[in-house]
C-alpha positions as CSV (number, residue, x, y, z in Angstrom):
1,M,-11.6,-11.0,-41.0
2,P,-13.2,-7.6,-40.2
3,T,-10.8,-4.7,-39.9
4,V,-10.2,-1.9,-37.5
5,H,-7.7,0.9,-38.0
6,L,-5.3,2.1,-35.3
7,L,-3.4,5.4,-35.3
8,D,0.1,4.8,-33.9
9,Y,2.0,7.9,-32.8
10,V,4.5,6.1,-30.5
11,A,1.9,5.9,-27.8
12,G,3.6,3.4,-25.5
13,N,2.5,-0.2,-25.6
14,V,0.1,-0.6,-28.5
15,R,1.2,-4.2,-29.0
16,S,-1.2,-5.3,-26.3
17,L,-4.1,-3.4,-27.9
18,V,-3.3,-5.2,-31.2
19,N,-3.2,-8.6,-29.4
20,A,-6.6,-7.9,-27.8
21,I,-8.2,-6.9,-31.1
22,E,-6.8,-10.0,-32.8
23,K,-7.9,-12.3,-30.0
24,L,-11.5,-11.0,-30.7
25,G,-11.2,-12.1,-34.3
26,W,-10.5,-8.7,-36.0
27,T,-7.4,-7.6,-37.9
28,V,-5.6,-4.4,-37.5
29,E,-4.5,-1.9,-40.1
30,W,-2.3,1.1,-39.3
31,I,-3.0,4.7,-40.0
32,K,0.3,6.0,-41.3
33,T,-0.6,9.3,-42.9
34,P,-3.5,11.8,-42.5
35,D,-4.9,10.6,-45.8
36,D,-5.3,7.1,-44.4
37,V,-7.9,8.2,-41.9
38,A,-10.5,8.6,-44.6
39,K,-10.1,4.9,-45.4
40,A,-11.0,3.8,-41.9
41,E,-14.5,2.6,-41.0
42,K,-13.7,2.0,-37.4
43,L,-10.9,4.0,-35.8
44,I,-9.1,3.6,-32.4
45,L,-6.9,6.3,-31.0
46,P,-4.7,4.8,-28.1
47,G,-2.7,7.1,-26.0
48,V,-0.2,7.1,-23.1
49,G,1.7,10.0,-21.8
50,H,1.6,13.8,-21.7
51,F,-1.5,15.6,-23.0
52,G,0.5,18.5,-24.6
53,H,3.0,16.2,-26.2
54,C,0.4,13.9,-27.7
55,L,-2.0,16.7,-28.9
56,S,1.0,18.6,-30.4
57,Q,2.0,15.5,-32.3
58,F,-1.5,15.1,-33.7
59,T,-1.5,18.7,-34.9
60,R,2.1,18.7,-36.3
61,A,1.4,15.5,-38.2
62,G,-1.9,16.8,-39.6
63,Y,-4.1,14.2,-38.0
64,T,-6.5,16.5,-36.0
65,E,-8.8,17.5,-38.9
66,P,-9.1,14.1,-40.5
67,I,-9.9,12.6,-37.1
68,L,-12.6,15.2,-36.5
69,E,-14.0,14.6,-39.9
70,H,-14.1,10.8,-39.3
71,I,-16.2,11.5,-36.2
72,K,-18.4,14.1,-37.8
73,V,-19.5,11.8,-40.6
74,G,-20.6,9.3,-38.0
75,K,-18.0,6.6,-38.3
76,P,-17.2,4.6,-35.1
77,F,-14.4,6.1,-33.1
78,M,-12.8,4.9,-29.8
79,G,-10.3,6.8,-27.7
80,I,-8.2,5.2,-25.0
81,C,-6.6,7.2,-22.1
82,V,-5.1,10.3,-23.8
83,G,-7.5,9.4,-26.6
84,L,-10.3,10.2,-24.2
85,Q,-8.6,13.3,-22.9
86,A,-8.1,14.6,-26.5
87,L,-11.9,15.0,-26.9
88,F,-12.1,17.7,-24.2
89,G,-11.1,21.3,-24.6
90,S,-8.0,21.5,-22.4
91,S,-5.9,20.1,-19.6
92,E,-4.0,21.4,-16.7
93,E,-1.1,19.2,-17.8
94,D,-0.4,21.7,-20.6
95,V,-2.5,24.9,-20.6
96,N,-0.9,26.0,-23.9
97,V,-2.2,23.1,-25.9
98,Q,-5.9,22.7,-26.9
99,G,-7.8,19.5,-27.2
100,F,-10.3,18.6,-29.9
101,G,-13.0,20.5,-28.0
102,L,-15.8,18.0,-28.9
103,I,-16.8,18.0,-25.2
104,K,-16.9,21.0,-22.9
105,G,-14.7,20.3,-19.9
106,K,-11.1,20.5,-18.6
107,L,-8.8,17.8,-17.2
108,V,-7.3,18.6,-13.7
109,K,-4.6,16.9,-11.7
110,F,-5.6,14.6,-8.9
111,N,-5.1,16.0,-5.4
112,D,-2.1,14.2,-4.0
113,A,-2.7,15.4,-0.4
114,D,-4.4,12.2,0.6
115,K,-3.4,9.7,-2.1
116,S,-0.7,8.7,-4.5
117,V,-0.5,10.2,-7.9
118,P,-0.4,8.8,-10.6
119,H,-3.7,6.9,-10.0
120,I,-2.5,3.4,-10.9
121,G,-4.6,0.3,-10.6
122,W,-8.0,-1.3,-10.9
123,N,-11.0,0.9,-10.4
124,S,-14.7,1.1,-11.4
125,A,-16.5,2.4,-14.5
126,N,-20.0,2.5,-13.2
127,T,-23.0,3.6,-15.2
128,S,-25.7,1.9,-13.1
129,S,-27.6,3.7,-10.4
130,K,-25.8,4.1,-7.0
131,D,-28.1,1.6,-5.3
132,G,-26.8,-1.2,-7.5
133,V,-30.1,-1.9,-9.4
134,A,-29.4,-3.7,-12.7
135,G,-29.9,-1.8,-15.9
136,D,-28.3,-1.1,-19.2
137,S,-24.6,-1.8,-19.7
138,L,-22.8,0.8,-21.7
139,Y,-20.5,-0.9,-24.2
140,G,-20.2,-4.0,-22.0
141,L,-19.3,-2.1,-18.8
142,R,-20.4,-3.8,-15.7
143,P,-20.8,-2.3,-12.2
144,D,-19.1,-5.4,-10.6
145,S,-16.1,-5.3,-12.9
146,K,-12.8,-3.4,-12.4
147,Y,-10.7,-1.8,-15.1
148,Y,-7.0,-0.8,-15.2
149,Y,-6.3,3.0,-14.9
150,V,-2.9,4.7,-15.0
151,H,-3.1,8.6,-15.2
152,S,-2.5,11.8,-13.2
153,Y,-5.1,14.0,-14.8
154,A,-8.8,13.4,-15.1
155,V,-12.1,15.0,-15.9
156,P,-14.0,15.7,-12.6
157,Y,-17.5,14.4,-12.7
158,K,-20.3,16.8,-12.0
159,P,-23.8,15.2,-12.1
160,G,-25.8,16.2,-15.1
161,V,-23.2,18.5,-16.8
162,L,-22.0,16.1,-19.4
163,E,-25.4,14.4,-19.7
164,Q,-26.9,17.7,-20.7
165,Q,-24.4,17.7,-23.6
166,G,-25.9,14.4,-24.7
167,W,-23.2,12.1,-23.3
168,S,-23.5,8.9,-21.4
169,V,-21.0,8.7,-18.6
170,A,-19.4,6.0,-16.5
171,T,-17.5,7.2,-13.4
172,A,-14.9,6.0,-11.0
173,R,-13.8,7.4,-7.6
174,Y,-10.3,7.9,-6.3
175,G,-10.3,9.1,-2.7
176,N,-12.9,11.7,-2.5
177,E,-12.7,12.6,-6.2
178,E,-15.2,11.3,-8.7
179,F,-14.1,11.4,-12.3
180,V,-15.0,10.3,-15.8
181,G,-13.9,6.7,-16.4
182,A,-15.7,6.4,-19.8
183,I,-17.9,8.5,-22.0
184,A,-20.0,7.7,-25.0
185,K,-22.3,9.5,-27.5
186,D,-23.6,8.4,-30.9
187,N,-20.6,6.9,-32.7
188,I,-18.0,7.8,-30.0
189,L,-16.7,5.7,-27.1
190,A,-13.7,6.8,-25.0
191,T,-12.2,5.3,-21.9
192,Q,-9.8,6.8,-19.4
193,F,-8.9,3.2,-18.4
194,H,-7.0,0.8,-20.7
195,P,-9.4,-2.0,-21.8
196,E,-6.6,-3.9,-23.4
197,K,-5.0,-4.2,-20.0
198,S,-8.3,-4.9,-18.1
199,G,-8.5,-8.6,-18.6
200,A,-11.8,-10.1,-19.8
201,A,-13.7,-7.1,-18.6
202,G,-11.7,-4.9,-20.9
203,L,-11.9,-7.2,-23.8
204,R,-15.7,-7.2,-23.4
205,V,-15.6,-3.4,-23.9
206,I,-13.5,-3.6,-27.0
207,K,-15.7,-6.3,-28.4
208,A,-18.8,-4.3,-27.8
209,F,-17.3,-1.3,-29.7
210,L,-16.2,-3.4,-32.6
211,E,-19.6,-5.0,-32.9
212,G,-21.5,-1.7,-32.4
213,Q,-23.3,-2.9,-29.2
214,K,-23.7,0.4,-27.4
215,T,-26.0,-0.9,-24.7
216,V,-26.8,-4.4,-23.4
217,Q,-29.3,-5.3,-20.7
218,L,-27.6,-6.5,-17.5
219,S,-29.0,-10.0,-16.7
220,S,-28.7,-9.8,-12.9
221,Q,-28.3,-7.4,-10.1
222,P,-24.7,-7.2,-8.8
223,S,-24.1,-7.5,-5.1
224,A,-23.4,-4.4,-3.0
225,S,-19.9,-5.6,-2.1
226,S,-18.9,-6.2,-5.8
227,T,-20.0,-2.7,-6.8
228,K,-18.0,-0.9,-4.2
229,E,-16.2,2.1,-5.8
230,G,-12.6,2.9,-5.4
231,L,-9.1,1.6,-6.1
232,T,-8.6,-2.1,-5.3
233,R,-5.7,-3.7,-3.6
234,R,-3.2,-4.7,-6.2
235,V,-1.5,-8.1,-6.0
236,I,1.5,-8.4,-8.3
237,A,3.4,-11.6,-9.3
238,C,7.1,-11.1,-9.9
239,L,9.3,-13.4,-12.0
240,D,13.0,-13.1,-11.6
241,V,14.3,-14.3,-15.0
242,R,17.9,-15.3,-15.8
243,T,19.9,-17.7,-17.8
244,N,20.6,-21.0,-16.0
245,D,23.7,-23.1,-16.3
246,Q,22.3,-24.9,-19.4
247,G,21.7,-21.5,-21.2
248,D,17.9,-21.5,-20.8
249,L,15.9,-18.5,-19.6
250,V,14.2,-19.7,-16.4
251,V,12.3,-18.2,-13.5
252,T,14.4,-18.3,-10.3
253,K,14.3,-17.0,-6.8
254,G,17.1,-16.1,-4.3
255,D,17.7,-15.8,-0.6
256,Q,19.0,-12.3,-0.1
257,Y,19.6,-12.3,-3.9
258,D,21.6,-15.6,-4.0
259,V,19.8,-17.7,-6.7
260,R,22.0,-20.8,-6.5
261,E,21.0,-23.9,-4.7
262,K,22.9,-24.7,-1.5
263,T,23.1,-28.3,-2.7
264,S,22.9,-29.9,-6.2
265,G,26.2,-28.5,-7.2
266,G,25.1,-24.9,-6.6
267,N,23.0,-24.8,-9.8
268,V,20.7,-21.8,-10.5
269,R,17.3,-22.5,-9.1
270,N,14.9,-23.4,-12.0
271,L,11.3,-22.8,-10.9
272,G,9.7,-22.8,-14.4
273,K,9.4,-21.2,-17.8
274,P,8.6,-17.5,-17.8
275,V,5.7,-17.4,-20.3
276,E,3.9,-20.3,-18.9
277,M,4.2,-19.1,-15.3
278,A,3.0,-15.6,-16.3
279,Q,-0.1,-17.1,-17.9
280,K,-0.7,-19.2,-14.8
281,Y,-0.6,-16.1,-12.5
282,Y,-2.9,-14.2,-14.9
283,E,-5.5,-17.0,-14.7
284,Q,-5.1,-16.9,-10.9
285,G,-6.1,-13.2,-10.9
286,A,-2.7,-11.4,-10.7
287,D,-3.3,-7.7,-11.2
288,E,0.1,-7.2,-12.8
289,V,3.1,-9.4,-13.9
290,T,6.6,-8.1,-13.5
291,F,9.6,-9.6,-15.2
292,L,13.0,-8.7,-13.7
293,N,15.8,-9.8,-16.0
294,I,18.4,-10.2,-13.3
295,T,21.4,-10.9,-15.6
296,S,21.0,-8.3,-18.3
297,F,23.2,-5.8,-16.5
298,R,26.1,-7.9,-17.7
299,N,24.9,-8.1,-21.3
300,C,23.8,-5.7,-24.0
301,P,19.9,-5.5,-23.9
302,I,19.7,-5.1,-27.7
303,A,21.2,-8.5,-28.1
304,D,18.9,-9.9,-25.3
305,L,16.3,-11.1,-27.8
306,P,15.0,-14.0,-25.7
307,M,13.5,-11.5,-23.1
308,L,11.9,-9.5,-26.0
309,E,10.4,-12.7,-27.2
310,I,9.1,-13.6,-23.7
311,L,7.3,-10.2,-23.7
312,R,5.8,-10.7,-27.1
313,R,4.5,-14.2,-26.3
314,T,3.2,-13.2,-22.9
315,S,1.3,-10.1,-24.1
316,E,-0.6,-12.3,-26.6
317,T,-2.5,-14.0,-23.8
318,V,-1.9,-12.0,-20.6
319,F,-4.2,-8.9,-20.6
320,V,-2.9,-7.2,-17.5
321,P,0.0,-4.7,-17.2
322,L,3.5,-6.1,-17.8
323,T,6.6,-4.6,-16.3
324,I,10.2,-5.4,-17.5
325,G,13.3,-4.6,-15.6
326,G,17.0,-5.1,-16.2
327,G,19.3,-3.3,-18.6
328,I,17.2,-0.2,-19.1
329,R,20.2,2.1,-19.6
330,D,22.4,3.8,-22.2
331,T,24.5,1.1,-23.8
332,V,26.6,0.1,-26.8
333,D,25.4,-2.6,-29.2
334,A,27.7,-5.4,-30.3
335,D,28.5,-3.6,-33.5
336,G,29.6,-0.4,-31.6
337,T,26.3,1.5,-32.1
338,K,25.4,3.7,-29.2
339,V,21.9,2.9,-27.9
340,S,20.1,5.2,-25.5
341,A,18.0,4.1,-22.5
342,L,15.0,5.5,-24.3
343,D,15.7,3.3,-27.3
344,V,16.0,0.2,-25.1
345,A,12.7,1.1,-23.4
346,T,11.0,1.6,-26.8
347,L,12.1,-1.9,-27.8
348,Y,10.5,-3.3,-24.7
349,F,7.3,-1.2,-25.1
350,K,7.0,-2.4,-28.7
351,S,7.3,-6.0,-27.5
352,G,4.5,-5.8,-25.0
353,A,5.8,-4.0,-21.9
354,D,3.6,-1.3,-20.2
355,K,6.3,-0.2,-17.8
356,V,10.0,-0.4,-17.5
357,S,11.9,-0.8,-14.2
358,I,15.2,0.9,-13.6
359,G,17.5,-0.3,-10.8
360,S,21.2,0.4,-10.3
361,D,21.2,3.3,-12.8
362,A,18.7,5.1,-10.8
363,V,21.1,5.1,-7.8
364,T,23.9,6.5,-10.0
365,A,21.5,9.2,-11.4
366,A,20.5,10.2,-7.8
367,E,24.1,10.5,-6.8
368,Q,24.8,12.8,-9.7
369,Y,21.6,14.7,-9.0
370,Y,22.8,15.6,-5.4
371,A,26.3,16.2,-6.6
372,N,24.9,18.8,-9.0
373,D,23.1,20.7,-6.2
374,S,19.8,18.9,-6.8
375,K,19.5,20.1,-10.4
376,L,18.1,17.8,-13.1
377,S,20.4,17.0,-16.0
378,G,17.6,16.1,-18.4
379,T,19.6,13.2,-19.8
380,T,19.0,10.4,-17.3
381,A,17.1,7.3,-18.3
382,I,14.2,8.2,-15.9
383,E,13.9,11.7,-17.4
384,T,14.1,10.8,-21.1
385,I,11.7,7.8,-20.8
386,S,9.1,9.7,-18.7
387,K,9.2,12.7,-21.0
388,A,8.5,10.5,-24.0
389,Y,6.0,8.0,-22.5
390,G,4.8,9.6,-19.2
391,N,6.0,9.0,-15.7
392,Q,3.5,6.2,-15.2
393,A,5.7,4.1,-17.6
394,V,8.8,4.4,-15.4
395,V,9.3,2.3,-12.2
396,V,12.4,2.5,-10.1
397,S,13.3,-0.7,-8.3
398,I,15.2,-0.1,-5.1
399,D,17.3,-2.6,-3.1
400,P,18.0,-1.1,0.3
401,K,19.5,-2.9,3.3
402,R,19.4,-2.0,7.0
403,V,22.4,-0.4,8.7
404,Y,22.1,-0.3,12.5
405,V,23.6,2.7,14.3
406,A,23.9,3.7,18.0
407,G,21.7,6.7,17.6
408,A,20.2,9.2,15.1
409,D,23.2,11.4,15.4
410,A,25.6,8.6,14.5
411,T,25.1,9.1,10.8
412,P,24.2,12.0,8.4
413,H,21.6,9.8,6.8
414,H,17.9,9.7,7.6
415,T,17.3,7.2,10.4
416,L,14.3,5.7,12.1
417,Q,13.8,4.2,15.5
418,T,13.1,0.5,15.0
419,A,11.0,-2.0,17.0
420,F,13.6,-4.6,16.0
421,P,16.9,-3.8,17.6
422,G,20.2,-4.6,16.0
423,P,22.8,-7.3,17.0
424,N,24.2,-5.0,19.7
425,G,20.9,-3.7,20.9
426,E,20.9,-0.7,18.5
427,K,17.5,1.0,18.3
428,H,18.2,3.1,15.3
429,C,18.9,2.2,11.7
430,W,19.1,3.7,8.2
431,Y,18.5,2.1,4.9
432,Q,21.5,2.0,2.6
433,C,20.8,1.8,-1.2
434,T,22.7,-0.8,-3.1
435,I,23.5,-1.6,-6.8
436,K,24.5,-4.6,-8.9
437,G,21.9,-6.9,-7.4
438,G,22.7,-5.9,-3.8
439,R,26.4,-6.7,-4.0
440,E,27.6,-3.1,-3.6
441,G,26.4,-0.5,-1.1
442,R,26.4,3.2,-1.7
443,D,26.6,6.3,0.5
444,L,22.9,7.1,-0.2
445,D,19.9,6.4,1.9
446,V,16.5,5.3,0.7
447,R,14.8,8.6,1.3
448,Q,17.4,10.4,-0.7
449,L,16.9,8.0,-3.5
450,V,13.1,8.0,-3.7
451,Q,12.8,11.8,-3.5
452,A,15.4,12.2,-6.2
453,V,13.8,9.8,-8.7
454,E,10.4,11.2,-8.0
455,T,11.7,14.6,-9.0
456,M,13.2,13.1,-12.2
457,G,9.9,11.7,-13.3
458,C,9.6,8.2,-11.9
459,G,5.9,7.3,-11.5
460,E,6.2,4.3,-9.1
461,I,8.6,2.8,-6.6
462,L,9.2,-1.0,-6.4
463,L,10.5,-1.2,-2.9
464,N,12.5,-4.3,-2.2
465,C,14.4,-5.2,1.0
466,I,17.5,-7.3,0.9
467,D,17.1,-8.2,4.6
468,K,13.7,-9.7,4.0
469,D,14.3,-11.3,0.6
470,G,13.6,-15.0,0.7
471,S,12.8,-14.9,4.5
472,N,9.0,-15.6,4.2
473,S,8.7,-13.5,7.4
474,G,6.6,-10.7,6.0
475,F,7.2,-7.3,4.5
476,D,9.4,-4.7,6.2
477,L,6.6,-2.4,7.4
478,E,8.9,0.2,8.9
479,L,10.7,0.7,5.6
480,I,7.4,0.9,3.7
481,N,5.9,3.5,6.0
482,D,9.1,5.5,5.9
483,V,9.2,5.6,2.1
484,K,5.5,6.4,1.8
485,Q,6.0,9.4,4.0
486,A,8.7,10.6,1.7
487,V,7.0,10.5,-1.7
488,N,3.6,11.1,-3.3
489,I,3.9,8.5,-6.1
490,P,2.7,4.9,-5.6
491,V,4.8,2.4,-3.8
492,I,4.9,-1.4,-4.4
493,A,5.8,-3.4,-1.3
494,S,8.2,-6.3,-2.1
495,S,10.4,-8.9,-0.4
496,G,9.4,-11.2,2.5
497,A,5.9,-12.4,1.6
498,G,5.4,-16.0,2.7
499,V,1.7,-16.4,3.5
500,P,-1.5,-14.6,2.5
501,E,-1.6,-13.0,5.9
502,H,1.5,-11.0,5.0
503,F,-0.4,-9.3,2.2
504,A,-3.3,-8.4,4.6
505,E,-0.8,-7.1,7.1
506,V,1.0,-4.8,4.7
507,F,-2.3,-3.3,3.4
508,E,-3.7,-2.9,6.9
509,R,-0.6,-1.4,8.6
510,T,0.9,0.7,5.8
511,P,-0.5,2.9,3.0
512,T,1.3,0.9,0.3
513,D,-0.4,1.0,-3.1
514,A,0.4,-2.6,-4.1
515,A,2.1,-5.7,-2.8
516,L,4.3,-8.2,-4.7
517,G,4.9,-11.9,-4.2
518,A,7.3,-14.3,-5.9
519,G,8.7,-17.4,-4.1
520,M,5.5,-18.3,-2.3
521,F,3.7,-18.4,-5.7
522,H,6.6,-20.0,-7.7
523,R,6.9,-22.9,-5.2
524,G,3.2,-23.5,-5.3
525,E,2.7,-22.9,-1.6
526,Y,-0.1,-20.4,-2.2
527,T,-1.8,-19.0,-5.3
528,V,-2.6,-15.5,-6.2
529,K,-6.3,-16.5,-5.9
530,Q,-5.8,-17.6,-2.3
531,V,-4.1,-14.3,-1.4
532,K,-7.0,-12.4,-2.8
533,E,-9.6,-14.5,-1.1
534,H,-7.8,-13.9,2.2
535,L,-7.8,-10.1,1.5
536,Q,-11.5,-10.2,0.7
537,E,-12.2,-12.0,4.0
538,K,-10.4,-9.2,5.8
539,G,-12.7,-6.7,4.2
540,L,-10.2,-5.4,1.7
541,M,-11.4,-4.7,-1.8
542,V,-9.8,-6.7,-4.6
543,R,-10.4,-7.3,-8.3
544,R,-12.1,-10.6,-9.0
545,F,-10.8,-12.6,-12.0
546,E,-13.2,-12.8,-15.0
547,D,-12.8,-15.2,-17.9
548,E,-16.1,-14.5,-19.8
549,I,-15.7,-12.0,-22.6
C-alpha cells in the first residue's frame, strides 16, 4: 500500500487521522526523529492545542528546519488545525513564539462578545464565488459540505491579501468574522478544520491530498440553502454505558438517573451495544457521539479496558468527534501506581477520543477554587488536561437540580424567577450542583460551577438537568438561558428531549450551541435524521449527512 508519514508530538487524537488514512487505502509511518522527515514523500502535520506549546515543541525537538526543507524541495505537505497555524508568522495565543513564517499573517482570537469561544462545530470551507456558481473544487472541498472546526484563534480573511501571495483560500464565517478555513499553494495544503472528523466530506479532502488532486471540476451548482455560511446546529447522540447484571457493557438510559427497570427484577436497562449504536447514529447524521461511562467512578479507569476498546473500534468507522466521560481523575492503579487525570485522558485520546468529559471532580475542584479565594491551583484535572491538549479537549458535565425557595433573598445562591412554580407556589429557584450521578447535592449553584470551570480551562459545558432526565418533556430552557448568560464557552443542552420539536424549541428559544438526545434515539422513537429534517423545516441550518468519498 502507498505510504504517508505523520509527525506525532502528542497532538491529541491522532488515532482518528490514522484510521481515516487507512480507510482510504494508505498506510501510515511515524516520524520519530528529525532525520526521519527527509525519508517522507508525503508528510502530514496534525495539531491540537496551544500555538506556543506546539511550536515550542517543534523547535526544541529539532523538527522546524527539516519540515521547512521538506516543503522547500516540493514534497507534498498537509497541516491540520495547529498544523495550519504553524505556517503563519505569529499568533495572539502566544506572542513570544514565532510560527514558520511561510505565510504573512497573524492569528487572532475570535471576538466572544456575540458568540461562544472556542468555535466548535460544523462550518463551511468555501472556495466558490459567493453567488453559488459551480467551479473548481480545491482538494475536494465543496460549497455545500460542512467541516468540523474546534479552535479559538483564526486568521482573519481579507480579500486579495493571501491571494496576492499566491495562495488559494477557502473561508468560513463565524458570527460577523470571516476567517481562513483552508489554504493551498503548490505542494502545500492546510486546513483549520479537522478533515478526519468531518465525515465523508473530510475524507474526500484527505483523499485528494494523498492522490495529488489539487483541483476538481464541480459537476453541479449547489443550491443557495446548502451553501449558507456559518455554524450549523449540532445534534449530538449520547450513549450512557455501564456494565449490566451479566457483566456486559451496554447502552442504558435512566429516569432521573435510575437505570434499572421498574419490572423484570429491576435489571439494568439494556438498549444495545455501544459500538453498533454509535455507528448507527453516525450514519443517521449525528454531529458528535458522546460515551458516558456511568460506572467507572467506582473502578480504576486504567483497568477499564473495555471502554478503551469501544473507543478504538468506534473511531475506526465513525468519523465525527467522540467524547468520553467517566473516571477522568487522579487515581491509583491496581498495582498501587499513581495515575494522574492527564494520564487517564491521554489513554482515551490515544484510543480515539477527541474530548474528555469531567463530572463530579469538577464540582470538587470548584469548591476548592472558591475556598482558595478564587485562585487556581494548577493541579486540577481541568487545568492539567487543557494545558496539554487545549481547552477544546475538556468538557465539564454538570448535573444540577432545582431547589425552590420562597424568594431571591431566601438563599445566598443565584436564583431565577421561574415560570414553573414549585409545589408550594414558590416562584424562585436555584440550581444545586450534584455529584456521584446525582445522588449527593453540594452547597454550590450552577453559576458558581460553570464560571469556576471556565476559568480553569474548560472549553465546553454539557448541561444536564436531573429534573428533566427521562421526562421526554423538553429541555429546561430557563436553566440553559441562565448558564449561557454566565459563560462565554459553548454549552450543550441535555436532558428532556422526547420529540424533534424539543430540539427546534431549544435552538429557537435559547442561544445554546448544541443539543443532545439519548433515550428517544435509543428506543427507536425518532432518528437523528428526523430531528435534523425537522430543524431544516424550521429554517435552522444543519449539516447534511454525506456517504460519498
